[in-house]
C-alpha positions as CSV (number, residue, x, y, z in Angstrom):
1,M,0.0,0.0,0.0
2,T,1.4,3.3,-1.1
3,L,-0.5,6.3,0.3
4,T,-2.4,8.0,-2.5
5,T,-1.1,11.4,-1.4
6,V,2.4,10.3,-2.6
7,N,2.9,10.9,-6.3
8,S,6.6,10.7,-7.0
9,S,8.2,8.6,-9.8
10,A,11.5,8.6,-7.8
11,L,9.7,7.2,-4.7
12,E,7.9,4.6,-6.8
13,T,11.2,3.6,-8.4
14,Y,12.7,3.4,-4.9
15,I,9.8,1.2,-3.6
16,G,10.2,-1.1,-6.6
17,A,13.9,-1.4,-5.9
18,V,13.2,-2.3,-2.2
19,R,10.6,-4.8,-3.3
20,S,13.2,-6.4,-5.6
21,A,15.8,-6.5,-2.8
22,V,13.4,-8.2,-0.5
23,D,12.2,-10.6,-3.1
24,A,15.8,-11.7,-3.8
25,R,15.9,-13.4,-0.4
26,V,19.7,-12.8,-0.1
27,G,19.9,-12.4,3.7
28,A,19.8,-9.3,5.8
29,D,23.3,-8.0,5.2
30,E,22.9,-8.1,1.4
31,T,19.3,-6.8,1.6
32,V,20.5,-3.8,3.6
33,R,23.4,-3.2,1.1
34,R,20.8,-3.3,-1.8
35,V,18.4,-0.9,0.0
36,V,21.2,1.5,0.7
37,A,22.1,1.4,-3.0
38,A,18.5,1.9,-4.0
39,N,18.4,5.2,-1.9
40,Q,20.7,6.7,-4.6
41,V,17.5,7.0,-6.8
42,L,16.2,9.5,-4.2
43,R,19.5,11.3,-4.1
44,S,19.9,11.7,-7.8
45,A,16.3,12.6,-8.7
46,P,14.5,15.7,-7.5
47,F,12.7,14.2,-4.6
48,E,10.9,15.9,-1.6
49,I,8.5,14.4,0.9
50,P,5.0,15.5,-0.3
51,A,3.3,18.2,1.8
52,P,0.7,15.8,3.4
53,L,3.6,13.7,4.8
54,R,5.5,16.8,6.1
55,R,2.9,17.5,8.9
56,I,4.3,17.3,12.4
57,K,1.9,16.0,15.0
58,P,2.0,18.1,18.1
59,G,2.7,16.5,21.5
60,V,4.6,13.5,20.3
61,A,8.4,12.8,20.7
62,Y,8.8,12.8,16.9
63,T,6.4,12.3,14.0
64,R,6.2,8.9,12.1
65,N,4.3,9.2,8.8
66,L,3.7,6.0,6.8
67,V,4.7,6.4,3.2
68,H,4.4,2.7,2.0
69,Q,3.8,-0.6,3.7
70,D,4.0,-4.0,2.0
71,L,2.7,-6.6,4.4
72,E,3.1,-9.5,1.9
73,R,6.9,-8.8,1.6
74,G,7.3,-7.5,5.1
75,F,8.7,-4.0,4.6
76,S,7.7,-0.4,5.2
77,V,8.9,3.1,4.3
78,I,8.3,5.8,6.8
79,A,9.0,9.5,6.8
80,I,10.1,10.7,10.2
81,L,9.9,14.4,11.0
82,W,12.1,15.7,13.8
83,G,11.0,18.9,15.5
84,R,13.2,21.2,17.5
85,F,15.7,18.9,19.4
86,Q,13.3,15.9,19.3
87,E,14.7,12.4,19.9
88,T,13.9,8.8,20.2
89,R,14.4,6.6,23.2
90,V,17.2,4.0,23.0
91,H,15.8,1.3,20.8
92,D,16.3,-1.3,18.1
93,H,14.0,-2.4,15.2
94,L,13.8,-6.2,15.6
95,N,14.9,-6.3,11.9
96,W,17.1,-4.5,9.4
97,C,16.6,-0.7,8.8
98,V,18.0,1.9,6.3
99,M,17.8,5.6,7.2
100,H,18.3,8.3,4.6
101,M,18.6,11.9,5.8
102,L,16.5,14.0,3.4
103,E,16.6,17.4,5.1
104,G,18.6,18.6,8.1
105,S,20.8,16.4,10.2
106,C,20.4,13.9,13.1
107,M,22.8,12.6,15.7
108,A,23.0,8.9,16.2
109,I,24.3,7.3,19.3
110,D,25.0,3.6,18.9
111,Y,25.0,1.2,21.9
112,E,26.6,-2.2,22.4
113,R,24.7,-4.9,24.4
114,L,26.9,-6.2,27.2
115,D,24.6,-8.8,28.9
116,D,24.0,-12.4,27.7
117,E,20.3,-11.6,27.0
118,K,19.2,-14.5,29.2
119,T,17.2,-12.4,31.7
120,P,13.8,-11.3,30.2
121,G,13.2,-7.6,30.5
122,R,16.8,-6.8,31.4
123,A,19.6,-5.4,29.3
124,E,23.0,-3.9,30.0
125,L,24.2,-1.3,27.4
126,A,27.3,0.8,26.8
127,I,27.7,3.6,24.2
128,R,29.7,2.3,21.3
129,A,29.9,5.3,19.0
130,A,28.2,8.6,18.1
131,G,28.0,10.6,14.9
132,V,25.9,13.0,12.9
133,L,24.1,12.0,9.7
134,E,23.9,15.1,7.4
135,T,21.5,15.7,4.5
136,G,22.0,13.0,1.9
137,G,23.6,10.6,4.3
138,I,22.4,7.0,4.4
139,S,22.9,4.5,7.2
140,G,22.1,0.8,7.2
141,L,21.5,-1.4,10.2
142,T,21.4,-5.1,10.3
143,P,19.1,-7.1,12.6
144,P,19.6,-7.3,16.3
145,P,20.6,-8.5,18.7
146,R,23.9,-6.6,19.2
147,S,24.5,-4.1,16.3
148,N,21.2,-2.3,15.9
149,I,20.7,-0.5,19.3
150,H,20.7,3.2,19.0
151,K,19.1,6.6,19.7
152,I,18.4,9.3,17.1
153,A,18.0,13.0,17.8
154,N,17.5,16.1,15.7
155,A,20.9,17.8,15.6
156,R,19.5,21.3,15.0
157,P,16.8,23.7,16.1
158,E,15.0,23.5,12.7
159,V,12.9,20.5,11.5
160,S,14.8,17.6,10.0
161,I,13.3,14.9,7.8
162,S,14.5,11.3,7.4
163,L,13.2,8.4,5.3
164,H,13.4,5.0,7.1
165,T,12.9,1.6,5.4
166,Y,12.3,-1.3,7.7
167,G,12.4,-5.0,7.1
168,D,9.1,-5.4,8.9
169,P,5.7,-3.5,9.1
170,G,7.3,-0.7,11.2
171,T,4.9,-1.0,14.0
172,R,7.1,-2.4,16.8
173,A,10.4,-1.7,18.4
174,R,12.4,-2.9,21.4
175,V,13.0,0.0,23.8
176,F,15.8,0.1,26.3
177,D,16.3,2.1,29.5
178,P,20.1,2.1,29.9
179,V,20.0,3.6,33.4
180,A,17.5,1.1,34.9
181,G,18.8,-1.8,32.7
182,K,15.3,-2.6,31.4
183,V,14.1,-3.5,27.9
184,E,10.5,-3.9,26.5
185,I,8.8,-4.3,23.2
186,V,6.5,-1.3,22.3
187,D,3.9,-0.7,19.6
188,L,4.5,2.3,17.3
189,A,1.9,4.5,15.7
190,F,1.8,6.1,12.2
191,H,0.7,9.7,13.0
192,N,-0.6,10.5,9.5
193,L,-3.1,7.6,9.8
194,E,-4.5,8.9,13.1
195,P,-7.7,11.0,13.1
């Protein structure tokens, strides 16, 4: 399902390339590599998130607007709008993810999981790296358990926009509290589908 408000040949070409990458069934690492390469279409063509998907929902930590969801193939494309200094909690995506910074910049803090994952609801983390993804930057993450844990924050006072492609419907994440040592799975909303 591609939302009818999106009318972009570059986006349709991109979604077709993601569909082909997923259909190839080449494993998560190669799928991520192919989806990262497919993002070049959006870099080289004049592409901008359409106005209906650029609306920020007030009162939320950041805005998640669904662009495309393919439940049969198990992937989704989501525009995330980052208001002034908005940020996620520490989380992972339970699957692979590719992030493309369309406008502005975001800081990413990557975490390493230190525990053996044998105690349900508990996790011990340490910061592994931090960096800034600038406009045009693309980052790919392979599935958990250890390499996908991160936190994203808008790195500037103006709105930033990123496009995220997930190897799942994009409706769940595993959220970590590094101070309390807790982890839980949470449901995620698409703000443009809410009334």
